[in-house]
Residue frames as qw, qx, qy, qz and C-alpha x, y, z in Angstrom:
[[0.274, -0.809, -0.519, -0.024, -8.92, -19.75, 9.31],
 [0.166, 0.666, -0.142, 0.713, -8.34, -16.10, 10.16],
 [0.527, -0.409, -0.568, 0.482, -7.30, -15.63, 13.76],
 [0.026, -0.750, -0.103, -0.653, -8.49, -12.44, 15.42],
 [0.362, -0.184, -0.585, 0.702, -7.82, -10.67, 18.68],
 [0.163, 0.479, 0.397, -0.766, -10.83, -8.87, 20.08],
 [0.544, 0.644, 0.251, -0.475, -13.04, -7.36, 17.41],
 [0.750, 0.661, 0.022, -0.018, -11.43, -6.79, 13.99],
 [0.127, -0.801, 0.577, 0.097, -7.78, -7.03, 15.02],
 [0.959, 0.254, -0.089, -0.092, -6.45, -9.73, 12.73],
 [0.525, -0.576, 0.579, 0.241, -3.33, -11.84, 13.27],
 [0.630, 0.618, -0.364, -0.298, -1.54, -12.50, 9.98],
 [0.974, -0.069, 0.171, 0.135, 0.06, -15.83, 9.07],
 [0.497, -0.489, 0.435, 0.569, 3.75, -16.13, 8.14],
 [0.456, 0.327, 0.641, 0.524, 2.75, -16.51, 4.50],
 [0.085, 0.906, 0.389, 0.142, 0.63, -13.37, 4.62],
 [0.349, -0.856, 0.136, 0.357, 3.42, -11.43, 6.30],
 [0.562, -0.145, 0.546, 0.604, 5.79, -12.59, 3.58],
 [0.320, 0.647, 0.545, 0.426, 3.44, -11.10, 0.98],
 [0.149, -0.976, -0.150, 0.055, 3.39, -7.85, 2.92],
 [0.556, -0.564, 0.324, 0.518, 7.19, -7.92, 3.03],
 [0.507, 0.257, 0.557, 0.605, 7.32, -8.10, -0.76],
 [0.079, 0.876, 0.381, 0.284, 4.98, -5.10, -0.96],
 [0.427, -0.865, 0.012, 0.263, 7.12, -3.33, 1.64],
 [0.607, -0.238, 0.407, 0.640, 10.28, -3.81, -0.40],
 [0.332, 0.569, 0.506, 0.557, 8.56, -2.25, -3.40],
 [0.164, -0.949, -0.248, -0.104, 7.35, 0.74, -1.37],
 [0.579, -0.648, 0.156, 0.470, 10.84, 1.22, 0.10],
 [0.532, 0.090, 0.463, 0.703, 12.32, 1.42, -3.42],
 [0.132, 0.757, 0.463, 0.442, 9.66, 3.88, -4.53],
 [0.337, -0.928, -0.139, 0.076, 10.07, 6.18, -1.52],
 [0.629, -0.415, 0.260, 0.604, 13.86, 6.10, -1.87],
 [0.421, 0.312, 0.477, 0.706, 13.67, 7.19, -5.50],
 [0.061, -0.869, -0.388, -0.300, 11.08, 9.88, -4.73],
 [0.518, -0.786, -0.047, 0.335, 13.22, 11.20, -1.85],
 [0.586, -0.183, 0.342, 0.712, 16.20, 11.57, -4.17],
 [0.246, 0.512, 0.500, 0.654, 14.11, 13.64, -6.60],
 [0.245, -0.898, -0.359, 0.069, 13.03, 16.15, -3.93],
 [0.528, -0.040, 0.035, 0.847, 15.18, 19.13, -4.86],
 [0.041, 0.595, 0.181, -0.782, 14.74, 22.89, -4.90],
 [0.208, 0.328, -0.433, -0.814, 12.62, 24.06, -7.83],
 [0.188, -0.158, -0.920, -0.305, 10.45, 20.97, -8.25],
 [0.534, -0.272, -0.014, -0.801, 6.70, 21.12, -7.66],
 [0.460, -0.122, 0.790, -0.387, 4.88, 18.76, -5.33],
 [0.796, 0.406, 0.117, -0.434, 2.67, 17.85, -8.29],
 [0.534, 0.592, -0.595, -0.100, 5.75, 16.60, -10.16],
 [0.135, -0.341, 0.878, -0.308, 6.64, 14.38, -7.20],
 [0.677, 0.158, 0.526, -0.490, 3.15, 12.91, -7.28],
 [0.749, 0.538, -0.218, -0.320, 3.40, 12.16, -11.00],
 [0.267, 0.520, -0.807, 0.087, 6.65, 10.32, -10.31],
 [0.421, -0.137, 0.782, -0.439, 4.90, 8.27, -7.63],
 [0.799, 0.358, 0.208, -0.436, 2.21, 7.20, -10.10],
 [0.598, 0.618, -0.488, -0.152, 4.88, 6.31, -12.65],
 [0.032, 0.444, -0.864, 0.236, 6.85, 4.20, -10.18],
 [0.638, 0.033, 0.614, -0.463, 3.74, 2.32, -9.10],
 [0.809, 0.492, -0.065, -0.316, 3.11, 1.41, -12.73],
 [0.371, 0.622, -0.688, 0.039, 6.74, 0.32, -13.09],
 [0.068, -0.273, 0.893, -0.351, 6.49, -1.96, -10.06],
 [0.451, -0.227, -0.761, -0.407, 3.00, -3.28, -10.89],
 [0.211, -0.362, -0.745, 0.519, 1.43, -2.08, -7.63],
 [0.081, -0.783, -0.479, -0.389, -1.49, 0.17, -6.80],
 [0.120, 0.292, -0.329, 0.890, -1.06, 3.57, -5.10],
 [0.242, -0.443, -0.838, 0.207, -3.29, 2.87, -2.09],
 [0.040, -0.440, -0.331, 0.834, -3.96, 6.51, -1.20],
 [0.153, 0.073, -0.442, -0.881, -5.32, 7.40, -4.64],
 [0.508, -0.283, -0.562, -0.588, -9.11, 7.45, -4.39],
 [0.421, -0.291, -0.771, 0.380, -9.09, 6.45, -0.71],
 [0.092, -0.724, -0.499, 0.467, -11.94, 8.50, 0.75],
 [0.418, 0.865, 0.247, 0.130, -11.59, 10.51, -2.49],
 [0.406, -0.702, 0.286, 0.510, -7.97, 11.51, -1.90],
 [0.612, 0.762, 0.000, -0.212, -6.74, 12.83, -5.28],
 [0.253, 0.783, -0.568, -0.007, -3.08, 11.76, -5.30],
 [0.847, 0.122, -0.509, 0.094, -0.71, 8.81, -5.05],
 [0.608, -0.163, -0.490, 0.604, 1.12, 10.19, -2.03],
 [0.254, -0.938, -0.229, 0.047, 0.93, 12.93, 0.56],
 [0.563, 0.308, -0.130, 0.756, 3.53, 15.70, 0.30],
 [0.385, -0.875, -0.293, 0.032, 3.60, 17.85, 3.46],
 [0.527, 0.460, -0.143, 0.700, 5.94, 20.86, 3.58],
 [0.111, 0.385, -0.358, 0.844, 7.23, 22.72, 6.66],
 [0.337, -0.107, 0.533, -0.769, 4.22, 23.40, 8.94],
 [0.798, 0.043, -0.296, -0.523, 2.11, 20.79, 7.15],
 [0.535, -0.397, 0.704, -0.248, 2.00, 17.68, 9.32],
 [0.382, 0.064, 0.906, 0.169, 0.29, 15.08, 7.13],
 [0.421, 0.600, 0.679, -0.036, -2.08, 14.62, 4.18],
 [0.026, 0.623, -0.206, -0.754, -0.57, 17.43, 2.10],
 [0.717, 0.551, 0.424, -0.046, -2.20, 17.40, -1.34],
 [0.512, -0.128, 0.416, 0.741, 0.34, 17.73, -4.20],
 [0.322, 0.874, 0.350, -0.101, -0.11, 20.76, -6.42],
 [0.490, 0.785, -0.017, 0.379, 1.73, 23.78, -7.85],
 [0.481, -0.854, 0.189, 0.055, 3.76, 24.42, -4.68],
 [0.648, 0.596, -0.389, 0.271, 7.49, 24.70, -5.44],
 [0.821, -0.454, -0.152, 0.311, 10.06, 23.28, -3.02],
 [0.159, 0.915, -0.217, 0.300, 12.61, 25.81, -1.79],
 [0.521, 0.296, -0.620, 0.506, 16.01, 25.58, -0.06],
 [0.096, -0.230, 0.598, -0.761, 15.55, 24.97, 3.66],
 [0.746, -0.148, -0.125, -0.637, 12.15, 23.26, 3.30],
 [0.237, -0.158, 0.945, -0.160, 11.44, 20.02, 5.11],
 [0.606, 0.136, -0.411, -0.667, 9.21, 17.69, 3.12],
 [0.539, -0.092, 0.775, -0.316, 7.16, 14.80, 4.46],
 [0.487, 0.228, -0.655, -0.531, 6.51, 12.02, 1.93],
 [0.511, -0.033, 0.744, -0.429, 3.82, 9.55, 2.98],
 [0.553, 0.282, -0.539, -0.569, 2.71, 6.71, 0.71],
 [0.684, -0.073, 0.681, -0.252, 0.96, 3.36, 0.70],
 [0.406, 0.321, -0.681, -0.518, 1.02, 0.64, -1.95],
 [0.817, -0.004, 0.445, -0.367, -1.08, -2.45, -2.46],
 [0.335, 0.463, -0.767, -0.291, 0.42, -5.53, -4.10],
 [0.411, -0.036, -0.907, -0.087, -1.21, -8.92, -4.48],
 [0.532, -0.606, -0.505, -0.308, -4.02, -7.75, -2.19],
 [0.653, -0.504, -0.336, 0.454, -1.73, -6.64, 0.65],
 [0.102, 0.913, 0.060, 0.391, -1.14, -3.06, 1.75],
 [0.650, -0.290, -0.248, 0.657, 1.83, -1.38, 3.44],
 [0.023, -0.966, -0.168, -0.195, 2.33, 2.23, 4.53],
 [0.701, -0.229, -0.085, 0.670, 5.49, 4.27, 5.07],
 [0.105, 0.978, 0.105, 0.144, 6.70, 7.87, 5.38],
 [0.684, -0.125, -0.056, 0.716, 9.95, 9.80, 5.44],
 [0.020, 0.981, 0.108, -0.158, 10.80, 13.46, 5.94],
 [0.729, 0.186, 0.128, 0.646, 13.62, 14.91, 3.83],
 [0.213, -0.786, -0.052, 0.579, 15.46, 18.22, 3.90],
 [0.581, 0.734, 0.149, 0.319, 16.02, 20.53, 0.94],
 [0.631, -0.239, -0.102, 0.731, 19.57, 21.88, 1.54],
 [0.301, 0.358, -0.703, 0.536, 20.86, 23.91, 3.22],
 [0.593, -0.489, -0.639, 0.005, 19.74, 22.37, 6.50],
 [0.203, -0.693, 0.253, -0.643, 19.13, 24.49, 9.59],
 [0.096, 0.226, -0.862, 0.443, 19.92, 23.18, 13.07],
 [0.548, 0.052, 0.453, -0.701, 16.25, 23.20, 14.11],
 [0.798, 0.304, -0.249, -0.457, 15.18, 21.27, 11.03],
 [0.489, 0.360, -0.788, 0.100, 17.95, 18.73, 11.53],
 [0.125, -0.146, 0.797, -0.573, 17.04, 18.17, 15.17],
 [0.672, 0.148, 0.235, -0.687, 13.33, 17.86, 14.40],
 [0.777, 0.336, -0.439, -0.301, 13.91, 15.30, 11.66],
 [0.351, 0.324, -0.835, 0.272, 16.43, 13.33, 13.72],
 [0.329, -0.092, 0.662, -0.667, 14.09, 13.27, 16.72],
 [0.776, 0.202, 0.010, -0.598, 11.18, 12.05, 14.61],
 [0.703, 0.342, -0.616, -0.096, 13.29, 9.23, 13.20],
 [0.144, 0.257, -0.835, 0.464, 14.58, 8.22, 16.65],
 [0.549, -0.016, 0.428, -0.718, 11.03, 8.24, 17.99],
 [0.832, 0.243, -0.279, -0.413, 10.00, 5.80, 15.25],
 [0.563, 0.317, -0.746, 0.162, 12.88, 3.47, 16.04],
 [0.167, -0.204, 0.713, -0.650, 12.05, 3.64, 19.75],
 [0.737, 0.087, 0.176, -0.646, 8.50, 2.61, 18.94],
 [0.768, 0.319, -0.524, -0.184, 9.77, -0.23, 16.78],
 [0.340, 0.295, -0.811, 0.374, 11.98, -1.56, 19.56],
 [0.365, -0.091, 0.590, -0.715, 9.08, -1.42, 22.02],
 [0.758, 0.144, -0.214, -0.599, 6.94, -3.58, 19.72],
 [0.076, 0.293, -0.946, 0.120, 7.84, -6.77, 21.55],
 [0.624, -0.283, -0.669, -0.288, 5.60, -9.77, 21.94],
 [0.539, -0.416, -0.630, 0.375, 4.10, -9.50, 25.43],
 [0.110, -0.126, -0.165, 0.972, 4.36, -5.73, 25.66],
 [0.238, 0.707, 0.622, -0.239, 1.23, -3.61, 25.38],
 [0.422, 0.694, 0.339, 0.474, 0.39, -1.09, 22.71],
 [0.159, -0.977, -0.027, -0.136, 0.88, 1.83, 25.07],
 [0.710, -0.457, 0.268, 0.463, 4.46, 0.67, 25.69],
 [0.534, 0.373, 0.396, 0.647, 5.00, 1.69, 22.06],
 [0.021, -0.902, -0.267, -0.338, 3.22, 4.99, 22.71],
 [0.552, -0.811, 0.048, 0.189, 5.35, 5.67, 25.77],
 [0.711, -0.163, 0.321, 0.604, 8.62, 4.96, 23.98],
 [0.363, 0.578, 0.379, 0.625, 7.70, 7.32, 21.15],
 [0.217, -0.927, -0.210, -0.221, 6.45, 10.08, 23.45],
 [0.669, -0.641, 0.068, 0.371, 9.55, 9.95, 25.65],
 [0.606, 0.058, 0.321, 0.726, 11.90, 10.58, 22.72],
 [0.154, 0.710, 0.380, 0.573, 9.79, 13.41, 21.34],
 [0.349, -0.904, -0.169, -0.182, 9.23, 15.28, 24.59],
 [0.728, -0.507, 0.073, 0.456, 12.75, 14.78, 25.96],
 [0.507, 0.119, 0.312, 0.795, 13.98, 16.71, 22.93],
 [0.008, 0.383, 0.184, -0.905, 11.59, 19.61, 23.54],
 [0.265, -0.019, -0.570, -0.778, 9.02, 18.79, 20.84],
 [0.587, 0.071, 0.442, -0.675, 5.36, 17.73, 20.88],
 [0.156, 0.082, 0.956, 0.236, 3.65, 14.52, 19.73],
 [0.427, -0.076, -0.329, -0.839, 0.57, 15.08, 17.57],
 [0.293, 0.028, 0.827, -0.479, -2.48, 13.65, 19.34],
 [0.640, 0.366, 0.196, -0.646, -5.32, 13.82, 16.84],
 [0.795, 0.443, -0.349, -0.223, -3.70, 11.40, 14.39],
 [0.643, -0.483, 0.585, -0.107, -2.17, 8.04, 15.27],
 [0.084, 0.323, -0.902, -0.274, -0.51, 4.87, 14.01],
 [0.790, 0.119, 0.128, -0.588, -2.71, 1.99, 12.95],
 [0.690, -0.021, 0.718, 0.093, -3.01, -1.62, 11.95],
 [0.437, 0.612, -0.363, -0.550, -2.44, -2.33, 8.25],
 [0.382, -0.157, 0.899, 0.148, -2.51, -5.31, 5.91],
 [0.297, 0.467, 0.804, 0.217, -5.70, -6.30, 4.16],
 [0.083, 0.912, 0.349, 0.202, -6.75, -2.66, 4.40],
 [0.324, 0.600, -0.212, 0.700, -4.94, 0.65, 4.80],
 [0.246, -0.440, 0.448, -0.739, -6.46, 1.27, 8.23],
 [0.712, -0.251, -0.648, -0.099, -7.13, -1.63, 10.59],
 [0.633, -0.742, 0.116, -0.185, -7.22, -2.10, 14.33],
 [0.350, -0.725, -0.448, 0.388, -5.42, -1.27, 16.53],
 [0.149, 0.925, -0.024, 0.350, -4.97, 2.48, 16.77],
 [0.762, -0.227, -0.222, 0.564, -1.55, 3.30, 18.22],
 [0.033, -0.994, -0.064, -0.086, -1.21, 6.85, 19.59],
 [0.607, 0.445, -0.306, 0.583, 2.17, 8.56, 19.80],
 [0.144, -0.451, 0.463, -0.749, 1.46, 9.52, 23.40],
 [0.225, -0.205, -0.924, 0.231, 0.02, 7.67, 26.40],
 [0.358, -0.562, -0.342, -0.662, -3.65, 8.61, 26.97],
 [0.321, -0.421, 0.506, -0.681, -4.86, 9.26, 30.49],
 [0.872, -0.060, 0.290, -0.390, -7.11, 6.20, 30.29],
 [0.069, 0.539, -0.816, -0.195, -4.63, 3.35, 29.77],
 [0.487, 0.034, 0.848, -0.206, -7.13, 0.51, 29.96],
 [0.671, 0.507, 0.248, -0.480, -9.41, -1.15, 27.47],
 [0.867, 0.415, 0.267, 0.069, -9.24, -2.48, 23.94],
 [0.436, 0.864, -0.212, 0.137, -6.58, -0.07, 22.68],
 [0.156, -0.731, 0.638, -0.184, -4.03, -1.26, 25.24],
 [0.991, -0.004, 0.021, -0.136, -4.10, -4.94, 24.32],
 [0.636, -0.478, 0.521, 0.310, -1.02, -7.14, 24.49],
 [0.394, 0.654, -0.504, -0.405, 1.21, -7.32, 21.44],
 [0.842, -0.031, 0.533, -0.083, 1.02, -10.77, 19.86],
 [0.293, -0.216, 0.742, 0.562, 2.82, -12.56, 17.00],
 [0.263, 0.477, 0.773, 0.324, 1.00, -11.93, 13.73],
 [0.042, 0.880, 0.296, -0.368, 0.13, -8.30, 14.43],
 [0.500, 0.248, 0.298, 0.774, 1.04, -5.91, 11.63],
 [0.051, -0.909, -0.358, 0.208, 0.87, -2.17, 12.07],
 [0.445, 0.615, 0.038, 0.650, 2.14, 1.16, 10.82],
 [0.475, -0.635, -0.261, 0.550, 3.99, 3.18, 13.45],
 [0.381, 0.597, 0.245, 0.662, 4.14, 6.86, 12.56],
 [0.343, -0.581, -0.301, 0.674, 5.37, 9.55, 14.93],
 [0.228, 0.768, 0.277, 0.531, 4.22, 13.01, 13.85],
 [0.558, -0.413, -0.284, 0.661, 6.38, 15.54, 15.66],
 [0.111, 0.919, 0.232, 0.298, 5.65, 19.25, 16.02],
 [0.423, 0.391, -0.300, 0.760, 8.21, 21.91, 16.77],
 [0.196, -0.320, 0.315, -0.872, 5.90, 23.72, 19.20],
 [0.583, -0.036, 0.531, -0.614, 2.48, 22.63, 20.49],
 [0.259, 0.074, 0.945, 0.183, 0.64, 19.48, 19.43],
 [0.432, 0.584, 0.382, -0.572, -2.33, 21.52, 18.16],
 [0.319, 0.088, 0.732, 0.595, -3.44, 21.02, 14.56],
 [0.446, 0.532, 0.176, -0.698, -5.73, 22.63, 11.99],
 [0.564, 0.260, 0.729, 0.288, -7.14, 21.35, 8.71],
 [0.023, -0.218, 0.338, 0.915, -7.03, 23.39, 5.49],
 [0.579, 0.350, 0.120, -0.726, -10.09, 24.18, 3.37],
 [0.479, 0.312, -0.723, -0.389, -9.15, 21.32, 1.02],
 [0.874, -0.265, 0.021, -0.407, -10.34, 18.99, 3.79],
 [0.945, 0.099, -0.241, 0.199, -7.07, 17.06, 3.78],
 [0.492, 0.473, -0.383, 0.622, -3.95, 19.07, 4.58],
 [0.647, -0.713, -0.256, 0.091, -3.25, 19.00, 8.32],
 [0.429, 0.564, -0.276, 0.649, -0.87, 21.65, 9.63],
 [0.401, -0.235, -0.573, 0.675, 0.38, 22.91, 12.97],
 [0.105, -0.861, -0.495, -0.051, -2.00, 25.35, 14.62],
 [0.340, -0.856, 0.012, 0.389, 0.85, 27.68, 15.63],
 [0.481, 0.848, -0.214, -0.057, 2.88, 27.72, 12.41],
 [0.435, -0.619, 0.647, 0.096, 5.71, 25.61, 13.81],
 [0.399, 0.420, -0.750, -0.319, 7.49, 23.01, 11.73],
 [0.850, -0.134, 0.386, -0.334, 6.53, 19.33, 11.71],
 [0.229, 0.453, -0.831, -0.228, 8.21, 16.05, 10.71],
 [0.875, 0.016, 0.204, -0.439, 6.80, 12.58, 10.09],
 [0.174, 0.401, -0.887, -0.149, 8.34, 9.10, 9.82],
 [0.833, -0.012, 0.246, -0.496, 6.54, 5.79, 9.41],
 [0.169, 0.315, -0.913, -0.196, 7.22, 2.09, 8.93],
 [0.875, -0.115, -0.160, -0.443, 5.03, -0.95, 8.55],
 [0.038, -0.453, 0.858, -0.238, 6.18, -3.67, 10.93],
 [0.827, -0.133, -0.437, -0.327, 5.21, -7.27, 11.62],
 [0.460, -0.562, 0.582, -0.366, 5.45, -8.86, 15.06],
 [0.748, 0.152, -0.642, -0.070, 6.92, -12.37, 15.10],
 [0.820, -0.485, -0.302, 0.045, 7.50, -14.62, 18.10],
 [0.715, -0.460, -0.009, 0.526, 11.13, -13.65, 18.72],
 [0.363, -0.106, 0.270, 0.885, 11.72, -10.77, 16.35],
 [0.308, 0.761, 0.309, -0.480, 10.15, -7.80, 14.63],
 [0.551, 0.270, 0.519, 0.595, 10.22, -7.41, 10.86],
 [0.085, 0.643, 0.012, -0.761, 10.54, -3.88, 9.48],
 [0.647, 0.421, 0.621, 0.134, 8.69, -4.50, 6.23],
 [0.388, 0.892, 0.188, 0.132, 9.26, -1.08, 4.63],
 [0.544, -0.634, 0.221, 0.504, 12.93, -0.56, 5.52],
 [0.519, 0.848, -0.095, -0.048, 14.74, 1.57, 2.94],
 [0.877, 0.214, -0.145, 0.404, 18.23, 0.75, 1.70],
 [0.266, 0.630, -0.254, 0.684, 19.66, 4.01, 3.11],
 [0.598, -0.672, 0.090, -0.427, 18.59, 3.21, 6.68],
 [0.284, 0.417, -0.795, 0.336, 20.97, 1.86, 9.30],
 [0.652, -0.218, 0.487, -0.539, 18.50, -0.46, 10.99],
 [0.187, -0.114, 0.967, 0.127, 18.17, -4.21, 10.78],
 [0.486, -0.119, -0.583, -0.640, 15.46, -5.82, 8.68],
 [0.728, -0.406, -0.545, -0.085, 14.84, -8.10, 11.64],
 [0.126, -0.610, 0.462, -0.632, 15.11, -6.55, 15.09],
 [0.681, -0.168, -0.711, 0.055, 15.56, -9.50, 17.44],
 [0.464, -0.699, 0.156, -0.522, 14.59, -9.36, 21.10]]
């Protein structure tokens, strides 16, 4: 029987989380290979074609493709683009920062992850922005303890971002994931003024969600391009984005989409 918390917030079984872990390992391999191919001179369209090819190689489905009519396997967001960048003829140049966001579905289970990479040479601002975004994600992961509340995650993420002089995007948030790409709960990267209600439920074993700090250089304002997808900073500042799918267990947290180049544990014990 499916256990639920409040409305549609589903608690996954250990067996279901294991299936998500397998999907997460596949996505981690795909994102690692794509990241390595992000070099000056390549088009974002070429990166997308590689993503499709790797999904075929690993016998998984690119979850984003066709989702609400999205046309690509992954989102490629460059410089002032925050999320949902649609791959096309854009050429990557030295000094660009590139957000790569992708979901895969394997054996009926979906995971979601993102990484921001730098096209050398790196500038100090770009390096700090990327490092802060990654630290904010890890802070959110470590706050995902059984017994904490969702806004404890939000607070941990927001504190890292703002203490480094950047802004947390407010119009787009983390989310539950598993049977579907977007499930309850929504997990903002800042603490809303109203801290009560459904969104601030306790964290329980069996919850699976995608934490994804989106960090702007300047203000948290956003705008959406005419394509209806690409979200960019309203003031032209840079933006970085990191994301992991995690699973809450009784005494530990599983980082299901951990990449081999990351210096974090697969299981963060509390």
